[in-house]
Backbone as XML, in Angstrom:
<?xml version="1.0"?>
<chain id="A" units="angstrom">
  <residue number="1" name="MET">
    <atom name="N" x="-20.679" y="15.436" z="-26.309"/>
    <atom name="CA" x="-19.094" y="16.000" z="-25.881"/>
    <atom name="C" x="-19.280" y="17.112" z="-26.860"/>
  </residue>
  <residue number="2" name="ASP">
    <atom name="N" x="-18.188" y="18.252" z="-26.822"/>
    <atom name="CA" x="-18.761" y="19.310" z="-27.290"/>
    <atom name="C" x="-17.342" y="19.472" z="-28.478"/>
  </residue>
  <residue number="3" name="ASN">
    <atom name="N" x="-17.221" y="20.400" z="-29.341"/>
    <atom name="CA" x="-15.874" y="20.488" z="-30.112"/>
    <atom name="C" x="-14.554" y="20.832" z="-29.877"/>
  </residue>
  <residue number="4" name="ASN">
    <atom name="N" x="-14.150" y="21.067" z="-28.062"/>
    <atom name="CA" x="-13.440" y="21.281" z="-27.212"/>
    <atom name="C" x="-12.742" y="20.081" z="-26.558"/>
  </residue>
  <residue number="5" name="GLU">
    <atom name="N" x="-13.630" y="18.764" z="-27.325"/>
    <atom name="CA" x="-13.468" y="17.568" z="-26.153"/>
    <atom name="C" x="-13.100" y="16.694" z="-27.333"/>
  </residue>
  <residue number="6" name="GLN">
    <atom name="N" x="-12.602" y="15.073" z="-26.653"/>
    <atom name="CA" x="-12.199" y="14.201" z="-27.461"/>
    <atom name="C" x="-11.437" y="13.330" z="-26.674"/>
  </residue>
  <residue number="7" name="ASN">
    <atom name="N" x="-12.283" y="12.059" z="-27.292"/>
    <atom name="CA" x="-11.604" y="10.827" z="-26.322"/>
    <atom name="C" x="-10.665" y="9.890" z="-27.106"/>
  </residue>
  <residue number="8" name="VAL">
    <atom name="N" x="-9.472" y="9.474" z="-26.427"/>
    <atom name="CA" x="-8.736" y="8.784" z="-26.954"/>
    <atom name="C" x="-8.497" y="7.135" z="-26.267"/>
  </residue>
  <residue number="9" name="ASP">
    <atom name="N" x="-8.741" y="6.257" z="-27.688"/>
    <atom name="CA" x="-8.765" y="4.514" z="-26.686"/>
    <atom name="C" x="-7.666" y="4.493" z="-26.690"/>
  </residue>
  <residue number="10" name="MET">
    <atom name="N" x="-7.427" y="4.107" z="-25.474"/>
    <atom name="CA" x="-5.977" y="3.090" z="-25.107"/>
    <atom name="C" x="-5.676" y="1.976" z="-25.230"/>
  </residue>
  <residue number="11" name="THR">
    <atom name="N" x="-6.697" y="1.501" z="-25.981"/>
    <atom name="CA" x="-6.275" y="-0.190" z="-26.682"/>
    <atom name="C" x="-5.414" y="-0.570" z="-27.531"/>
  </residue>
  <residue number="12" name="SER">
    <atom name="N" x="-4.409" y="0.294" z="-27.956"/>
    <atom name="CA" x="-3.863" y="-0.124" z="-28.507"/>
    <atom name="C" x="-2.426" y="0.356" z="-27.617"/>
  </residue>
  <residue number="13" name="GLN">
    <atom name="N" x="-2.407" y="0.940" z="-26.660"/>
    <atom name="CA" x="-1.428" y="0.520" z="-25.710"/>
    <atom name="C" x="-1.177" y="-1.232" z="-25.384"/>
  </residue>
  <residue number="14" name="GLN">
    <atom name="N" x="0.273" y="-1.452" z="-25.716"/>
    <atom name="CA" x="0.548" y="-3.022" z="-25.222"/>
    <atom name="C" x="0.577" y="-2.819" z="-23.676"/>
  </residue>
  <residue number="15" name="SER">
    <atom name="N" x="0.283" y="-3.789" z="-22.955"/>
    <atom name="CA" x="0.481" y="-4.101" z="-21.510"/>
    <atom name="C" x="1.857" y="-4.814" z="-21.451"/>
  </residue>
  <residue number="16" name="MET">
    <atom name="N" x="2.366" y="-4.855" z="-20.547"/>
    <atom name="CA" x="3.776" y="-5.163" z="-20.506"/>
    <atom name="C" x="3.751" y="-6.323" z="-20.639"/>
  </residue>
  <residue number="17" name="SER">
    <atom name="N" x="2.981" y="-7.122" z="-19.774"/>
    <atom name="CA" x="2.909" y="-8.794" z="-20.143"/>
    <atom name="C" x="2.763" y="-9.196" z="-21.297"/>
  </residue>
  <residue number="18" name="LEU">
    <atom name="N" x="2.442" y="-8.631" z="-22.215"/>
    <atom name="CA" x="1.953" y="-9.067" z="-23.338"/>
    <atom name="C" x="3.513" y="-9.049" z="-24.255"/>
  </residue>
  <residue number="19" name="THR">
    <atom name="N" x="4.336" y="-8.545" z="-23.868"/>
    <atom name="CA" x="5.652" y="-8.655" z="-24.115"/>
    <atom name="C" x="6.946" y="-9.536" z="-23.905"/>
  </residue>
  <residue number="20" name="GLN">
    <atom name="N" x="6.364" y="-10.102" z="-22.592"/>
    <atom name="CA" x="7.104" y="-11.476" z="-22.487"/>
    <atom name="C" x="7.115" y="-12.295" z="-22.616"/>
  </residue>
  <residue number="21" name="SER">
    <atom name="N" x="7.964" y="-13.330" z="-22.197"/>
    <atom name="CA" x="7.827" y="-14.633" z="-22.899"/>
    <atom name="C" x="6.962" y="-15.577" z="-21.857"/>
  </residue>
  <residue number="22" name="SER">
    <atom name="N" x="6.092" y="-16.427" z="-22.303"/>
    <atom name="CA" x="5.433" y="-17.408" z="-21.470"/>
    <atom name="C" x="6.448" y="-17.843" z="-20.282"/>
  </residue>
  <residue number="23" name="GLU">
    <atom name="N" x="6.989" y="-17.945" z="-20.235"/>
    <atom name="CA" x="8.284" y="-18.725" z="-18.602"/>
    <atom name="C" x="8.146" y="-17.095" z="-17.823"/>
  </residue>
  <residue number="24" name="GLU">
    <atom name="N" x="8.616" y="-16.397" z="-18.311"/>
    <atom name="CA" x="8.358" y="-15.015" z="-17.353"/>
    <atom name="C" x="6.901" y="-14.551" z="-16.861"/>
  </residue>
  <residue number="25" name="ILE">
    <atom name="N" x="6.600" y="-14.810" z="-17.516"/>
    <atom name="CA" x="4.722" y="-14.450" z="-17.062"/>
    <atom name="C" x="4.417" y="-15.650" z="-15.953"/>
  </residue>
  <residue number="26" name="GLN">
    <atom name="N" x="4.725" y="-16.528" z="-15.902"/>
    <atom name="CA" x="4.197" y="-17.856" z="-15.106"/>
    <atom name="C" x="5.179" y="-17.026" z="-14.051"/>
  </residue>
  <residue number="27" name="LEU">
    <atom name="N" x="6.318" y="-16.533" z="-14.098"/>
    <atom name="CA" x="6.895" y="-16.516" z="-12.703"/>
    <atom name="C" x="6.262" y="-15.057" z="-11.791"/>
  </residue>
  <residue number="28" name="TYR">
    <atom name="N" x="5.463" y="-14.116" z="-12.350"/>
    <atom name="CA" x="4.774" y="-13.689" z="-11.968"/>
    <atom name="C" x="3.496" y="-13.151" z="-11.151"/>
  </residue>
  <residue number="29" name="GLU">
    <atom name="N" x="2.917" y="-12.576" z="-10.948"/>
    <atom name="CA" x="1.535" y="-12.883" z="-10.702"/>
    <atom name="C" x="0.793" y="-11.584" z="-10.745"/>
  </residue>
  <residue number="30" name="ASN">
    <atom name="N" x="0.074" y="-11.596" z="-11.900"/>
    <atom name="CA" x="-0.850" y="-9.834" z="-12.510"/>
    <atom name="C" x="-2.189" y="-10.288" z="-11.147"/>
  </residue>
  <residue number="31" name="GLN">
    <atom name="N" x="-2.200" y="-8.583" z="-10.634"/>
    <atom name="CA" x="-3.073" y="-8.741" z="-9.948"/>
    <atom name="C" x="-3.984" y="-7.124" z="-10.403"/>
  </residue>
  <residue number="32" name="THR">
    <atom name="N" x="-4.944" y="-7.248" z="-10.574"/>
    <atom name="CA" x="-5.493" y="-5.528" z="-11.373"/>
    <atom name="C" x="-5.989" y="-4.943" z="-9.995"/>
  </residue>
  <residue number="33" name="ILE">
    <atom name="N" x="-5.473" y="-3.829" z="-9.713"/>
    <atom name="CA" x="-5.738" y="-2.731" z="-8.643"/>
    <atom name="C" x="-6.309" y="-1.704" z="-9.216"/>
  </residue>
  <residue number="34" name="GLY">
    <atom name="N" x="-6.160" y="-1.666" z="-9.954"/>
    <atom name="CA" x="-7.306" y="-0.140" z="-10.279"/>
    <atom name="C" x="-7.603" y="0.613" z="-11.722"/>
  </residue>
  <residue number="35" name="SER">
    <atom name="N" x="-8.137" y="1.560" z="-12.465"/>
    <atom name="CA" x="-8.565" y="2.020" z="-13.389"/>
    <atom name="C" x="-8.075" y="3.580" z="-13.548"/>
  </residue>
  <residue number="36" name="MET">
    <atom name="N" x="-7.346" y="3.201" z="-14.692"/>
    <atom name="CA" x="-7.113" y="4.841" z="-14.253"/>
    <atom name="C" x="-7.377" y="5.783" z="-16.092"/>
  </residue>
  <residue number="37" name="THR">
    <atom name="N" x="-8.418" y="6.793" z="-16.171"/>
    <atom name="CA" x="-8.183" y="7.812" z="-16.863"/>
    <atom name="C" x="-7.605" y="9.379" z="-16.924"/>
  </residue>
  <residue number="38" name="VAL">
    <atom name="N" x="-7.043" y="9.067" z="-18.094"/>
    <atom name="CA" x="-6.098" y="10.740" z="-18.154"/>
    <atom name="C" x="-7.096" y="11.725" z="-19.317"/>
  </residue>
  <residue number="39" name="ILE">
    <atom name="N" x="-7.353" y="13.232" z="-18.144"/>
    <atom name="CA" x="-7.981" y="14.149" z="-18.887"/>
    <atom name="C" x="-7.248" y="15.209" z="-18.808"/>
  </residue>
  <residue number="40" name="TYR">
    <atom name="N" x="-6.510" y="16.035" z="-19.836"/>
    <atom name="CA" x="-5.492" y="16.524" z="-19.655"/>
    <atom name="C" x="-6.158" y="17.821" z="-21.253"/>
  </residue>
  <residue number="41" name="MET">
    <atom name="N" x="-5.544" y="18.810" z="-21.391"/>
    <atom name="CA" x="-5.722" y="19.927" z="-22.407"/>
    <atom name="C" x="-4.459" y="20.057" z="-23.524"/>
  </residue>
  <residue number="42" name="ASP">
    <atom name="N" x="-5.083" y="20.063" z="-24.668"/>
    <atom name="CA" x="-3.694" y="19.647" z="-26.051"/>
    <atom name="C" x="-3.734" y="21.124" z="-25.540"/>
  </residue>
  <residue number="43" name="PRO">
    <atom name="N" x="-2.351" y="21.920" z="-25.460"/>
    <atom name="CA" x="-1.903" y="23.397" z="-25.705"/>
    <atom name="C" x="-2.156" y="23.714" z="-26.665"/>
  </residue>
  <residue number="44" name="ASN">
    <atom name="N" x="-1.546" y="22.637" z="-27.990"/>
    <atom name="CA" x="-2.021" y="23.675" z="-29.025"/>
    <atom name="C" x="-3.417" y="23.999" z="-29.895"/>
  </residue>
  <residue number="45" name="THR">
    <atom name="N" x="-4.489" y="23.205" z="-29.459"/>
    <atom name="CA" x="-5.644" y="23.028" z="-30.117"/>
    <atom name="C" x="-6.779" y="24.051" z="-28.447"/>
  </residue>
  <residue number="46" name="GLY">
    <atom name="N" x="-6.438" y="23.832" z="-27.820"/>
    <atom name="CA" x="-6.949" y="24.134" z="-26.306"/>
    <atom name="C" x="-8.083" y="23.061" z="-26.194"/>
  </residue>
  <residue number="47" name="ARG">
    <atom name="N" x="-8.227" y="22.017" z="-27.255"/>
    <atom name="CA" x="-9.593" y="20.852" z="-26.911"/>
    <atom name="C" x="-9.253" y="19.963" z="-25.537"/>
  </residue>
  <residue number="48" name="THR">
    <atom name="N" x="-9.899" y="19.822" z="-24.360"/>
    <atom name="CA" x="-9.917" y="19.019" z="-23.583"/>
    <atom name="C" x="-10.335" y="17.389" z="-24.267"/>
  </residue>
  <residue number="49" name="ILE">
    <atom name="N" x="-8.748" y="16.819" z="-23.562"/>
    <atom name="CA" x="-8.884" y="15.381" z="-24.035"/>
    <atom name="C" x="-8.961" y="14.693" z="-23.111"/>
  </residue>
  <residue number="50" name="THR">
    <atom name="N" x="-9.598" y="13.360" z="-23.357"/>
    <atom name="CA" x="-9.902" y="12.252" z="-22.211"/>
    <atom name="C" x="-9.585" y="10.689" z="-22.403"/>
  </residue>
  <residue number="51" name="THR">
    <atom name="N" x="-8.915" y="10.081" z="-21.774"/>
    <atom name="CA" x="-8.542" y="8.698" z="-22.202"/>
    <atom name="C" x="-9.730" y="7.609" z="-22.059"/>
  </residue>
  <residue number="52" name="ASN">
    <atom name="N" x="-9.573" y="6.379" z="-22.750"/>
    <atom name="CA" x="-11.069" y="5.638" z="-21.934"/>
    <atom name="C" x="-9.964" y="4.941" z="-20.933"/>
  </residue>
  <residue number="53" name="PRO">
    <atom name="N" x="-10.685" y="4.776" z="-20.010"/>
    <atom name="CA" x="-10.260" y="3.843" z="-18.536"/>
    <atom name="C" x="-9.169" y="3.025" z="-19.014"/>
  </residue>
  <residue number="54" name="VAL">
    <atom name="N" x="-8.234" y="2.559" z="-18.352"/>
    <atom name="CA" x="-7.263" y="1.233" z="-19.025"/>
    <atom name="C" x="-6.609" y="0.707" z="-17.355"/>
  </residue>
  <residue number="55" name="SER">
    <atom name="N" x="-6.863" y="-0.222" z="-17.471"/>
    <atom name="CA" x="-6.737" y="-0.788" z="-15.909"/>
    <atom name="C" x="-4.767" y="-1.226" z="-15.712"/>
  </residue>
  <residue number="56" name="PHE">
    <atom name="N" x="-4.886" y="-1.323" z="-14.955"/>
    <atom name="CA" x="-3.272" y="-1.227" z="-14.323"/>
    <atom name="C" x="-3.419" y="-2.601" z="-13.234"/>
  </residue>
  <residue number="57" name="ASN">
    <atom name="N" x="-2.044" y="-3.216" z="-13.337"/>
    <atom name="CA" x="-1.776" y="-4.379" z="-12.661"/>
    <atom name="C" x="-0.373" y="-4.067" z="-12.216"/>
  </residue>
  <residue number="58" name="LEU">
    <atom name="N" x="-0.729" y="-5.052" z="-10.349"/>
    <atom name="CA" x="0.166" y="-4.417" z="-9.932"/>
    <atom name="C" x="0.779" y="-5.861" z="-9.712"/>
  </residue>
  <residue number="59" name="VAL">
    <atom name="N" x="2.344" y="-6.285" z="-10.679"/>
    <atom name="CA" x="2.532" y="-7.717" z="-10.593"/>
    <atom name="C" x="3.401" y="-8.027" z="-9.822"/>
  </residue>
  <residue number="60" name="ARG">
    <atom name="N" x="3.760" y="-9.118" z="-9.419"/>
    <atom name="CA" x="4.487" y="-9.617" z="-8.643"/>
    <atom name="C" x="5.265" y="-10.619" z="-8.952"/>
  </residue>
  <residue number="61" name="ASP">
    <atom name="N" x="6.259" y="-10.936" z="-7.904"/>
    <atom name="CA" x="7.168" y="-12.120" z="-8.082"/>
    <atom name="C" x="6.281" y="-13.351" z="-7.338"/>
  </residue>
  <residue number="62" name="SER">
    <atom name="N" x="6.001" y="-14.860" z="-8.111"/>
    <atom name="CA" x="5.246" y="-15.664" z="-7.275"/>
    <atom name="C" x="6.320" y="-16.055" z="-6.221"/>
  </residue>
  <residue number="63" name="HIS">
    <atom name="N" x="7.235" y="-16.032" z="-6.846"/>
    <atom name="CA" x="8.537" y="-16.442" z="-5.583"/>
    <atom name="C" x="9.430" y="-15.636" z="-5.369"/>
  </residue>
  <residue number="64" name="PRO">
    <atom name="N" x="9.306" y="-14.490" z="-4.209"/>
    <atom name="CA" x="9.932" y="-13.470" z="-4.056"/>
    <atom name="C" x="11.405" y="-13.969" z="-3.414"/>
  </residue>
  <residue number="65" name="ARG">
    <atom name="N" x="12.972" y="-13.575" z="-3.476"/>
    <atom name="CA" x="13.540" y="-13.769" z="-2.984"/>
    <atom name="C" x="14.237" y="-13.569" z="-1.155"/>
  </residue>
  <residue number="66" name="ASN">
    <atom name="N" x="14.477" y="-14.547" z="-0.625"/>
    <atom name="CA" x="14.139" y="-14.186" z="1.160"/>
    <atom name="C" x="14.717" y="-12.686" z="1.356"/>
  </residue>
  <residue number="67" name="ASP">
    <atom name="N" x="15.678" y="-12.175" z="0.537"/>
    <atom name="CA" x="15.974" y="-10.701" z="0.826"/>
    <atom name="C" x="15.346" y="-10.015" z="0.959"/>
  </residue>
  <residue number="68" name="LEU">
    <atom name="N" x="14.326" y="-10.496" z="-0.295"/>
    <atom name="CA" x="12.902" y="-9.245" z="0.230"/>
    <atom name="C" x="11.626" y="-9.341" z="1.085"/>
  </residue>
  <residue number="69" name="LEU">
    <atom name="N" x="12.342" y="-10.711" z="1.269"/>
    <atom name="CA" x="10.953" y="-11.279" z="2.793"/>
    <atom name="C" x="11.320" y="-10.439" z="4.175"/>
  </residue>
  <residue number="70" name="HIS">
    <atom name="N" x="12.563" y="-9.834" z="4.241"/>
    <atom name="CA" x="13.242" y="-9.524" z="5.587"/>
    <atom name="C" x="12.700" y="-8.677" z="5.967"/>
  </residue>
  <residue number="71" name="VAL">
    <atom name="N" x="12.283" y="-8.379" z="6.713"/>
    <atom name="CA" x="11.607" y="-6.993" z="7.096"/>
    <atom name="C" x="13.129" y="-6.333" z="7.853"/>
  </residue>
  <residue number="72" name="ASN">
    <atom name="N" x="12.992" y="-4.582" z="7.601"/>
    <atom name="CA" x="13.731" y="-3.570" z="7.720"/>
    <atom name="C" x="13.412" y="-3.061" z="9.009"/>
  </residue>
  <residue number="73" name="HIS">
    <atom name="N" x="15.046" y="-3.315" z="9.954"/>
    <atom name="CA" x="14.833" y="-3.573" z="11.594"/>
    <atom name="C" x="14.059" y="-1.961" z="11.599"/>
  </residue>
  <residue number="74" name="ALA">
    <atom name="N" x="14.922" y="-0.852" z="10.637"/>
    <atom name="CA" x="14.798" y="0.722" z="11.436"/>
    <atom name="C" x="12.848" y="0.861" z="11.039"/>
  </residue>
  <residue number="75" name="LEU">
    <atom name="N" x="12.924" y="0.506" z="10.007"/>
    <atom name="CA" x="11.207" y="0.826" z="9.696"/>
    <atom name="C" x="10.468" y="-0.151" z="10.534"/>
  </residue>
  <residue number="76" name="ASP">
    <atom name="N" x="10.888" y="-0.850" z="11.219"/>
    <atom name="CA" x="9.870" y="-2.144" z="12.229"/>
    <atom name="C" x="9.648" y="-1.228" z="12.762"/>
  </residue>
  <residue number="77" name="ILE">
    <atom name="N" x="10.970" y="-0.716" z="13.694"/>
    <atom name="CA" x="10.793" y="0.072" z="14.815"/>
    <atom name="C" x="10.032" y="1.392" z="14.788"/>
  </residue>
  <residue number="78" name="GLN">
    <atom name="N" x="10.042" y="2.488" z="13.564"/>
    <atom name="CA" x="9.113" y="3.351" z="13.258"/>
    <atom name="C" x="7.326" y="2.657" z="12.645"/>
  </residue>
  <residue number="79" name="ARG">
    <atom name="N" x="7.408" y="1.238" z="12.184"/>
    <atom name="CA" x="5.984" y="1.470" z="12.833"/>
    <atom name="C" x="5.703" y="1.082" z="13.270"/>
  </residue>
  <residue number="80" name="ASN">
    <atom name="N" x="5.946" y="0.664" z="14.366"/>
    <atom name="CA" x="5.364" y="-0.028" z="15.674"/>
    <atom name="C" x="5.389" y="1.656" z="16.626"/>
  </residue>
  <residue number="81" name="ARG">
    <atom name="N" x="6.317" y="2.275" z="16.500"/>
    <atom name="CA" x="6.228" y="3.889" z="17.005"/>
    <atom name="C" x="4.433" y="4.166" z="16.441"/>
  </residue>
  <residue number="82" name="VAL">
    <atom name="N" x="4.666" y="4.741" z="15.136"/>
    <atom name="CA" x="3.178" y="4.844" z="14.325"/>
    <atom name="C" x="1.918" y="4.347" z="15.100"/>
  </residue>
  <residue number="83" name="GLU">
    <atom name="N" x="1.925" y="2.963" z="14.698"/>
    <atom name="CA" x="0.871" y="2.056" z="15.540"/>
    <atom name="C" x="0.798" y="2.204" z="16.773"/>
  </residue>
  <residue number="84" name="THR">
    <atom name="N" x="1.687" y="2.389" z="17.566"/>
    <atom name="CA" x="1.295" y="2.799" z="19.336"/>
    <atom name="C" x="0.863" y="3.875" z="19.020"/>
  </residue>
  <residue number="85" name="ALA">
    <atom name="N" x="0.764" y="5.027" z="18.695"/>
    <atom name="CA" x="0.342" y="6.657" z="18.748"/>
    <atom name="C" x="-1.237" y="6.245" z="18.003"/>
  </residue>
  <residue number="86" name="HIS">
    <atom name="N" x="-1.902" y="5.682" z="16.926"/>
    <atom name="CA" x="-2.796" y="5.222" z="16.733"/>
    <atom name="C" x="-3.703" y="4.285" z="17.655"/>
  </residue>
  <residue number="87" name="ALA">
    <atom name="N" x="-2.696" y="3.206" z="18.272"/>
    <atom name="CA" x="-3.333" y="2.775" z="19.489"/>
    <atom name="C" x="-3.802" y="3.182" z="20.368"/>
  </residue>
  <residue number="88" name="LEU">
    <atom name="N" x="-3.013" y="4.515" z="21.104"/>
    <atom name="CA" x="-3.469" y="5.555" z="22.279"/>
    <atom name="C" x="-4.083" y="5.818" z="22.166"/>
  </residue>
  <residue number="89" name="GLU">
    <atom name="N" x="-4.609" y="6.721" z="20.267"/>
    <atom name="CA" x="-5.561" y="7.640" z="20.353"/>
    <atom name="C" x="-6.698" y="6.845" z="20.321"/>
  </residue>
  <residue number="90" name="ARG">
    <atom name="N" x="-6.898" y="5.671" z="19.183"/>
    <atom name="CA" x="-7.979" y="4.463" z="19.861"/>
    <atom name="C" x="-8.547" y="4.244" z="20.875"/>
  </residue>
  <residue number="91" name="ALA">
    <atom name="N" x="-7.438" y="4.008" z="21.759"/>
    <atom name="CA" x="-8.041" y="3.789" z="23.182"/>
    <atom name="C" x="-8.561" y="5.096" z="23.763"/>
  </residue>
  <residue number="92" name="MET">
    <atom name="N" x="-8.010" y="6.395" z="23.667"/>
    <atom name="CA" x="-8.543" y="7.535" z="24.593"/>
    <atom name="C" x="-9.837" y="8.039" z="23.887"/>
  </residue>
  <residue number="93" name="ALA">
    <atom name="N" x="-9.913" y="7.618" z="23.029"/>
    <atom name="CA" x="-11.450" y="7.600" z="22.080"/>
    <atom name="C" x="-12.875" y="6.960" z="22.914"/>
  </residue>
  <residue number="94" name="GLU">
    <atom name="N" x="-12.203" y="5.140" z="23.198"/>
    <atom name="CA" x="-13.100" y="4.684" z="23.559"/>
    <atom name="C" x="-13.851" y="4.596" z="25.079"/>
  </residue>
  <residue number="95" name="ASP">
    <atom name="N" x="-14.952" y="4.477" z="25.194"/>
    <atom name="CA" x="-15.499" y="4.711" z="26.368"/>
    <atom name="C" x="-15.480" y="3.637" z="27.415"/>
  </residue>
  <residue number="96" name="ASN">
    <atom name="N" x="-15.359" y="2.472" z="26.913"/>
    <atom name="CA" x="-15.165" y="1.407" z="27.777"/>
    <atom name="C" x="-14.113" y="0.992" z="27.909"/>
  </residue>
  <residue number="97" name="TYR">
    <atom name="N" x="-13.863" y="1.266" z="29.607"/>
    <atom name="CA" x="-12.362" y="1.131" z="29.887"/>
    <atom name="C" x="-11.824" y="-0.015" z="29.226"/>
  </residue>
  <residue number="98" name="ARG">
    <atom name="N" x="-12.620" y="-1.483" z="29.556"/>
    <atom name="CA" x="-11.742" y="-2.857" z="29.354"/>
    <atom name="C" x="-11.532" y="-2.574" z="27.756"/>
  </residue>
  <residue number="99" name="GLN">
    <atom name="N" x="-12.265" y="-2.075" z="27.110"/>
    <atom name="CA" x="-11.905" y="-1.942" z="25.141"/>
    <atom name="C" x="-10.777" y="-1.399" z="25.200"/>
  </residue>
  <residue number="100" name="SER">
    <atom name="N" x="-10.384" y="-0.487" z="25.715"/>
    <atom name="CA" x="-9.425" y="0.393" z="25.808"/>
    <atom name="C" x="-8.067" y="-0.147" z="26.209"/>
  </residue>
  <residue number="101" name="ARG">
    <atom name="N" x="-8.172" y="-1.164" z="27.328"/>
    <atom name="CA" x="-7.244" y="-2.110" z="27.554"/>
    <atom name="C" x="-7.012" y="-3.450" z="26.651"/>
  </residue>
  <residue number="102" name="ALA">
    <atom name="N" x="-7.849" y="-3.165" z="25.944"/>
    <atom name="CA" x="-7.877" y="-4.526" z="24.992"/>
    <atom name="C" x="-6.928" y="-3.737" z="24.069"/>
  </residue>
  <residue number="103" name="ILE">
    <atom name="N" x="-6.905" y="-3.045" z="23.367"/>
    <atom name="CA" x="-6.815" y="-1.902" z="22.244"/>
    <atom name="C" x="-4.802" y="-1.705" z="22.802"/>
  </residue>
  <residue number="104" name="LEU">
    <atom name="N" x="-4.874" y="-1.714" z="24.218"/>
    <atom name="CA" x="-3.689" y="-1.445" z="24.227"/>
    <atom name="C" x="-2.790" y="-2.953" z="24.536"/>
  </residue>
  <residue number="105" name="LYS">
    <atom name="N" x="-3.420" y="-3.552" z="25.358"/>
    <atom name="CA" x="-2.803" y="-4.745" z="25.092"/>
    <atom name="C" x="-2.407" y="-5.552" z="23.591"/>
  </residue>
  <residue number="106" name="ALA">
    <atom name="N" x="-3.562" y="-5.494" z="22.527"/>
    <atom name="CA" x="-3.126" y="-5.822" z="21.547"/>
    <atom name="C" x="-2.239" y="-5.312" z="20.697"/>
  </residue>
  <residue number="107" name="GLN">
    <atom name="N" x="-1.896" y="-4.120" z="21.097"/>
    <atom name="CA" x="-0.641" y="-3.419" z="20.783"/>
    <atom name="C" x="0.768" y="-4.059" z="20.919"/>
  </residue>
  <residue number="108" name="VAL">
    <atom name="N" x="0.628" y="-3.886" z="22.387"/>
    <atom name="CA" x="1.774" y="-5.066" z="22.677"/>
    <atom name="C" x="2.036" y="-5.607" z="22.923"/>
  </residue>
  <residue number="109" name="ASP">
    <atom name="N" x="0.890" y="-6.483" z="22.310"/>
    <atom name="CA" x="1.194" y="-8.003" z="21.390"/>
    <atom name="C" x="1.829" y="-7.776" z="19.959"/>
  </residue>
  <residue number="110" name="LYS">
    <atom name="N" x="1.483" y="-6.911" z="19.290"/>
    <atom name="CA" x="1.986" y="-7.149" z="18.139"/>
    <atom name="C" x="3.135" y="-6.473" z="18.221"/>
  </residue>
  <residue number="111" name="ILE">
    <atom name="N" x="3.542" y="-5.630" z="19.281"/>
    <atom name="CA" x="5.449" y="-4.817" z="19.253"/>
    <atom name="C" x="6.083" y="-6.373" z="19.718"/>
  </residue>
  <residue number="112" name="LYS">
    <atom name="N" x="5.832" y="-6.960" z="20.319"/>
    <atom name="CA" x="6.529" y="-8.167" z="21.289"/>
    <atom name="C" x="6.638" y="-9.133" z="20.308"/>
  </residue>
  <residue number="113" name="ALA">
    <atom name="N" x="5.942" y="-9.450" z="19.175"/>
    <atom name="CA" x="5.655" y="-10.149" z="18.325"/>
    <atom name="C" x="6.517" y="-9.392" z="17.215"/>
  </residue>
  <residue number="114" name="SER">
    <atom name="N" x="7.278" y="-8.331" z="17.182"/>
    <atom name="CA" x="7.270" y="-7.426" z="15.709"/>
    <atom name="C" x="9.035" y="-8.033" z="15.662"/>
  </residue>
  <residue number="115" name="VAL">
    <atom name="N" x="9.770" y="-7.630" z="14.608"/>
    <atom name="CA" x="11.166" y="-8.141" z="14.650"/>
    <atom name="C" x="12.528" y="-7.137" z="15.287"/>
  </residue>
  <residue number="116" name="SER">
    <atom name="N" x="11.740" y="-5.986" z="15.619"/>
    <atom name="CA" x="12.328" y="-5.057" z="16.474"/>
    <atom name="C" x="11.638" y="-5.029" z="17.979"/>
  </residue>
  <residue number="117" name="ALA">
    <atom name="N" x="11.337" y="-6.180" z="18.503"/>
    <atom name="CA" x="10.323" y="-6.373" z="19.995"/>
    <atom name="C" x="11.636" y="-5.807" z="20.737"/>
  </residue>
  <residue number="118" name="GLN">
    <atom name="N" x="12.891" y="-6.168" z="20.337"/>
    <atom name="CA" x="14.023" y="-6.119" z="21.309"/>
    <atom name="C" x="15.126" y="-4.770" z="21.457"/>
  </residue>
  <residue number="119" name="ASP">
    <atom name="N" x="14.125" y="-4.468" z="20.346"/>
    <atom name="CA" x="14.925" y="-3.085" z="20.618"/>
    <atom name="C" x="14.722" y="-2.276" z="21.993"/>
  </residue>
  <residue number="120" name="PRO">
    <atom name="N" x="15.788" y="-1.333" z="21.914"/>
    <atom name="CA" x="15.376" y="-0.511" z="23.223"/>
    <atom name="C" x="13.861" y="0.664" z="22.835"/>
  </residue>
  <residue number="121" name="PHE">
    <atom name="N" x="13.839" y="1.266" z="22.225"/>
    <atom name="CA" x="12.539" y="2.001" z="21.973"/>
    <atom name="C" x="11.549" y="1.256" z="22.025"/>
  </residue>
  <residue number="122" name="CYS">
    <atom name="N" x="11.411" y="-0.214" z="20.966"/>
    <atom name="CA" x="9.998" y="-0.952" z="21.401"/>
    <atom name="C" x="9.879" y="-1.712" z="22.890"/>
  </residue>
  <residue number="123" name="GLN">
    <atom name="N" x="10.964" y="-1.438" z="23.368"/>
    <atom name="CA" x="10.864" y="-1.755" z="24.954"/>
    <atom name="C" x="10.253" y="-0.961" z="25.580"/>
  </residue>
  <residue number="124" name="LYS">
    <atom name="N" x="10.660" y="0.180" z="25.406"/>
    <atom name="CA" x="10.134" y="1.384" z="26.241"/>
    <atom name="C" x="8.687" y="1.688" z="25.989"/>
  </residue>
  <residue number="125" name="LEU">
    <atom name="N" x="8.432" y="1.122" z="24.296"/>
    <atom name="CA" x="6.848" y="1.399" z="24.193"/>
    <atom name="C" x="6.301" y="0.531" z="24.866"/>
  </residue>
  <residue number="126" name="ILE">
    <atom name="N" x="6.218" y="-0.763" z="25.141"/>
    <atom name="CA" x="5.547" y="-1.588" z="25.322"/>
    <atom name="C" x="5.637" y="-1.362" z="26.921"/>
  </residue>
  <residue number="127" name="LYS">
    <atom name="N" x="6.434" y="-0.927" z="27.986"/>
    <atom name="CA" x="6.309" y="-0.729" z="29.178"/>
    <atom name="C" x="5.560" y="0.558" z="29.618"/>
  </residue>
  <residue number="128" name="ASP">
    <atom name="N" x="5.158" y="1.713" z="28.950"/>
    <atom name="CA" x="4.466" y="2.797" z="28.684"/>
    <atom name="C" x="3.135" y="2.363" z="28.306"/>
  </residue>
  <residue number="129" name="LEU">
    <atom name="N" x="2.933" y="1.360" z="27.557"/>
    <atom name="CA" x="2.096" y="0.638" z="27.084"/>
    <atom name="C" x="1.222" y="0.188" z="28.292"/>
  </residue>
  <residue number="130" name="GLU">
    <atom name="N" x="2.339" y="-1.050" z="28.692"/>
    <atom name="CA" x="1.812" y="-1.754" z="30.422"/>
    <atom name="C" x="1.223" y="-0.645" z="31.400"/>
  </residue>
</chain>
């Protein structure tokens, strides 16, 4: 490390879960999803500062409310549209005809099982794929 670089220890940063009561912590699942290092230049000194890696967690409620589990109808339609486009691309790139048909059939089955399956747009997607 040269004179223009500095390491910063982030262990002094208190985790959000450390400030919560034990009852609150039990309601949530903590799942480490990655770590992060920040590298920046101090504009006053011109030195490059690098923080030590700090893990970050995805905190989820262990018992989510039912309204959070409800699938958004409009979003589901768009998901079906995008996934159908990807399925068509994969089927067209496939050299094996049976495999291409299997990809398309799997997408039809997926749309039929979705929340928006009865939507006119999704019905058209199904018809186009069949």
